N, C-alpha and C positions, 0 to 999 in steps of 0.2 A: 414566522416568529423565530427569533434567535434566542435560545435559552441563555447562552453565555454571550456576553458582549464581544464584539470583534476585538476590542482591546484585551480582554481576558484570554481569548484564543490566541492572539498574537504573542502574549506572554508565554503561553505553553509552547508555542512554536519555537520561540527563541531558546527556551530551556531544552527542548528536544534536540535542537541543532547542536547545542553544547554537548549534550549526551553523545550524539552520533560521533562527532569528531574526537571526543575524548575516548570513547570505546575503541574506535578503530586505531587511534594513536597508541592506546595502552597495550595492544597486542601486535601492533604493526602489521595488521592484516584486516581485510574486510572491504566493504563497498560503500564509500561515503557519498559518491555522486548521486546515484539514484535515490539513496535514502534522504538526502537533503532536498531533492526535487519533489519527493512525495510527502514531505513533512506536513504541509497544510492539509493535504487530503486526509491523512490518517488522524490528525488532530481533530479535524471537523467530523470525521466519522465517529470517533470514540467519545468525543466530548460534546457533540451537538446533534448528530443525525441518527445514530443507531439507538435502538432500544435494547438495553443490556440488563441482565440480571446481576444483582449484587454479588452473588457467589457464582464462580465459574462452574459450569456443568458441561461436560464434554458433549452431551447430546444436544444442548442448546434449545430445548423445548421452550416455546413461548417467548423467544427473543430473536433479534436479528443476528445473523451469522456473518462473519468476515473470514475469507480465505485469502492468504497471500500466495500467489502462484510464483511470482519472481522472488523466490526465497532468499536470494543473495542480498536483498535490501533489508536484511534482518535487523540492522542497527536501529532503524527508525521504528520498526515493529516492536522490538523489545522495549525501547524507550517509551513509546506511547502506552504499551501495556503496563509498564511499571508505574508511569505517571497516573494512569487510570486506576491503579490500586490492585492490579492482578497479582503482583509479587513485590517484595521489598526493593526500593529504588537502589539501594547500595549493591544489590546483586548485579547491577549493570557493570560493575567493576570486574566481574568474572568473564566477560564476553570473550569467547573463543579460547578460554583457558582450559587446561586439562581437568576433566571431571565436572566441568561447568554444565548447568542446564541450558546455558545460552550459547549454543554451538553456532557455527558460521551460517548454517541453514537450519531453520527451525524444525524440530521433530517432537511429536507428542510422546515419544518413548522416554523423554527426560522428565515427564510429569510437570512441565511448566504450564501454569494456568494461562489460558488465553490461546494456546496452540492446539489446533484441531487436526492438522495434517502435516506430514513431512513435505517440505517443498524445497526445491533447488534443482531438481531435474525438470527443466523448463517444459512448458506445454501441457501440464497435467491439471492445473488448478481449475480451469474452466469446466472440465469434465467432472471433477469432484464437486464443484459448486452446483452443477446441474443436478447431480444425484441428491445433494442436500436439499435443493429446492423441491425436487419431486417428493422426497420424504416428508417435507413439511406439508405439501398438498395432501398426501395420503393420511397424514395425522391430523388434518383439519387445523393446522397451525398457520395463522394468517400473517406471520412475520416474514421479513424479507431476507434474502441471501445476497451478499456482496462478494465480488472477487476482483482482485487487482492483478493485472498482467503488465509486462513490459511490452513496448512496441516491437523490439527485436525478437521477443518471444513469439510474436505472431508468425514468424517464419517456420514455426513448428507445425507439421501437418495435422497433429491431433487437435489443434485449436479449431481447424475448419471442419473436421468431422463433428466436433462438439457443437459448433455453431449451427450446422445443419440440423443436428438432433434437437437442439433447444427450440429452434423455430418450428420444426415439424411437430414437436410435442407441446407446443404453446406453453413453454416454461415462462410464465409471465410474473413470477414472484422473484425474479433474478435481475440484479443490476451488475453487469460486468463493467469494469473500468480499465482503460488502457492508459498507462503512463506514456503519453505521446511526446517524448522529448527528442526524438529523432537521432538518438545516439545509442550505441552499444559498444561492447568492449573493443571491437576491432575498428571502430570509426563511425561515420555517419550511417544511419540505417539505409538511407537512399543509395549509398555507395556499396554497402555490404550485400544487401538484397532488398531492393526497393519494394515498399508495400503498395506503391501505386495510389490509386484513388481509394484510400482506406474507408472513408465514410460510405462511398458507393459500394464497396465490397460488402460491408455489414448490412446495408440496406438490401442489396441483392440476395443476401442470405436470409432475409426475412426478419431482421431486427429493427427496432426503433432506435435511431441514432440521435444522440445529443452531444454537441461539441461544446466544451468549455475552453474558451480561448485564453483565459487568464488563470491557469491552473495553480499558480502560486499566490493568488489573491483570495483571501479567506471569504470575502463576501461573494465573489464569483463562484467559488467552489460550492458554497452552501446553496446559492441560487440554482446552480446547475444540477446538483444532486437532489434538491427539492423537486425540480422539474422531472428528474428521473423517477423519483418516488411516485409522483403524480401519474407517470406513464405506465406504472405497473398495473397488474390485474386487468389488462386489456388485450389478452391473448397473443402478446408479442414479448419476447425477451428484450431487455433494454441494454444498450451499449452507450457508455459515456467515454468519449475521446477527450482526455484531459491533457491539454497542452501545458507542459511543464518545462523547466530548465534544469538540466543536470547540474548539481552543485549549488543550487539556488541558496542564497543567504551567506555564501562565502565567496567573495569576489574572485579570488584567484582560481577557484574550482569551476566557475561558471563558464559555459560556452566551449568546454573541451571534454572529449570522451576519455581523456587520460585519467580522470578521477573516478571512472567507473569502479576501479578496483585497486586504488593506490592509497596507502596510509600517509597522512601528513607527518613530517618530522617535527622536532621540538619547536623550531621557529615558525613553521607553518601552523602548528596548533595554536600558538600564541596569537597569531594574526586572526585565525578563525574565531577564537574565543573573544577577541576584542570587538568583533563585528556582531556578536550575539550576546546580549546582556543576560547575566545570571538573574533569573526572575523567581524561580521556585526552590532554589538551593541545589548546588551540585551534589552528585552522589559522592560518597567517600571512597577514594581509590585505595 
């Protein structure tokens, strides 16, 4: 059952994409490529799939939790949080500015609602999410924990220590998601350090693996994550391999790792905005 129609979710996606390119352009710094590629995922999580409390509580008791491990895609995270009502939308205009709560990598020290961990040093989010999932079990809290990682991030050794730990301890209230776009800052992931048979690796580590081939299609994302939800509480941690395209929704950013961490100029911003209709109202710069 889809609470919001696909049309409504697509409208949110278009607006979030506008936010992303405007935020990165405004400070001429940030990571638009991965943010654009994960827009459908975060919109579906926050507006369709997760059970969230109206008021943000750092402890997150009685609600689903989300942790962003690849913190450099903060533009999409901040935009979705603002559009979901966690803080004023116009605050997006302060992205990466001096004394802003919206720093390049999220941190709870700024007191920004929706942020539970500091992320940006890659490889740590899975461990944190496992701890949160264990805490929920100890507290008899039956809600789920989600964590998003980049595929290049899987080159970090701590990921695989955490993967072993989660399977050994049957952390079955956890859904880990990999942004499987095949690109990182230095080029194609297969060229930098190949991940090999990634589904086979996670299966061998004792995880239930679900692949979503169309990770930028809202219906496919919802169907894949519903399947992941159904696979929880069965004595295995769950891994979703989400095939996305870096820069999705902005044609000149798609298919190139260049846009991992490059800001658009004025002309490029105009092109990007022309490809994504203003649906919910732009924030005031």
